[in-house]
C-alpha positions, 0 to 999 in steps of 0.5 A: 290904114289906121294907127294904133296910138296912146292918147298922149301920143295922139295929143303929141301928133296933133300938136306937131301937126299944128306946129309943122303947118307953119312954113318957118318950121318946115324951113328950119327942119330942112335947112337945119337937119338935112346936110345936103347940097341940094337944099341950097337949091330950094326957093323957100319963099315958095313954100306952100302947104298942100292939103293932106286929105285925099282918098284912094280908090279903096276909100281909105282916108289919109288926112293925118300927114303934112305935105308941103311943096317948094320950087327949085331956084334953077327950075322955078316951074318945078316943085319938090313935095315934102311928105312929113309923117308924124310917128310917135308910136311906142313901137317902131313900125318894121314895115314903115317903108311899105306905108311910105310907098303906099302914101306917096303912091296915093299922093301921086294919084291925087296929083294926077287926078287934080291935073297937077301933072301937065300932059307930057310932064314927069311926076314931081319928086317927093321927099318922105320924112318920118319924124319919130320920138319913141324911146327905142331907137329907130331900127326898121329898114329904110329901103323897101327893097331890103324888106323883100326876099332874095331874088335873082339879079335879073328880077331886080328891075321889077322890084320896087326901090324907095327910101325914106328919111328918119329924124329920130329926135331922141337918138340922132341928135346930141345936145351939142348939135342942137345947141349949135343950131342958131335961131332954128325953132325945130332945134329948140323944139327937139331940145325941149323934147329931150329935156328931163329936168326943169332947169333944162326946160327953162333954159330952152324955153328962154331961147324959144321965146327969143327966137319966136320974136316977130313970129306969127301969132298962130305959131306962138299959139301952136308952141303954147298949145304944145307946152300946155297939152304935151310938155307940162302934163308929162312932167307934172302928171295929175296937176290941174294946169291953169289956162296960160295965155302966152309963153311968158306965163309958162315961164313964170309958172315954171319959176314957182312950180315945186321942184319935183321934176328932178325926182320925176326925172330920176324915176323916169331914169329908173324906169328906162333902166328897167326897160332897157334891162328887159330889152337887153335880157330878151336880146341876149336870150335871142342871141343864145337861141340863134347860136343854138339853132345855127349849131344844131343845123350847121355844127360847131361855130367858130369864134368869129361867127359867135362874136358876130352874133354877139354884136347883133342888138335889135330884137326884130332883126334877131327874130328874122335871123332865127327864122332864116335858119329854117331855109338857109343853106349856109351860116352866111345866108342867115347872118349876112342881112343882119350884118348889113343892117348893123353896118348901115 
């Protein structure tokens, strides 16, 4: 299943694969961004990278994703697999839950073929994480059962159930939350991703250099590569960047670089405002269409129903809602799935 991506997104993906091929990054990701009790039950000394290249029966390669395994402290013979999917496409994949189900199925198939599941033993648990960095907030369904058309209660045991975890770098984490994470390399990476101006980047870079002290050279190189190929070209388009041997040289270069980041940040802000305005215009148009379709089929709507429609803010969900008008028998059948999604 090929991904359609922009060239800059490909560079971003490759840089992230390099970064998250280091155990320190996986440890910081799990401990810093999954606030659940079971994380304390993991033995991070056992973090082991698993080959992400395997082939399904229909010969479709999956070599782009990052897979790690880690033992449980109270069950050292058992592994947890962490499946990290880098998703820096310009648009949200509405059917990501289906992709995740397929990829985990391929992973299980590979483990079985490799003899990694002893006879009589159960399959290991897998934590699927989607790392997302798009301009638009993630709105796709995270539970695959929510993508399936309604079915009788008796049929529910046959329907698949699988949920994935999304880490939306741009929208899920505030600056204050990231600043509160001490000695966490993933937190400072997210800060650098969100930084728009040169001073913000310089401040985060100083922290990064400090926290990388005594880190493996390969991890330092991975961050340098990300700066050289992703971060700096984003803010200094068209400039020929020199070869930079370490992060100190990058910091020195930022000190002498012309202060054109501020103007670029303003331009980006204006462009984002224009894009946001267009999205809002499209969404407002869809809300009007939806109200019109509902009134045409079910008659005049009360103010509560109109207010409910006015709260819907995702383009894809509004389109789905409009399609349901054709088969729905009541207004509630049209609106309830969207109300549920907006309430999640």
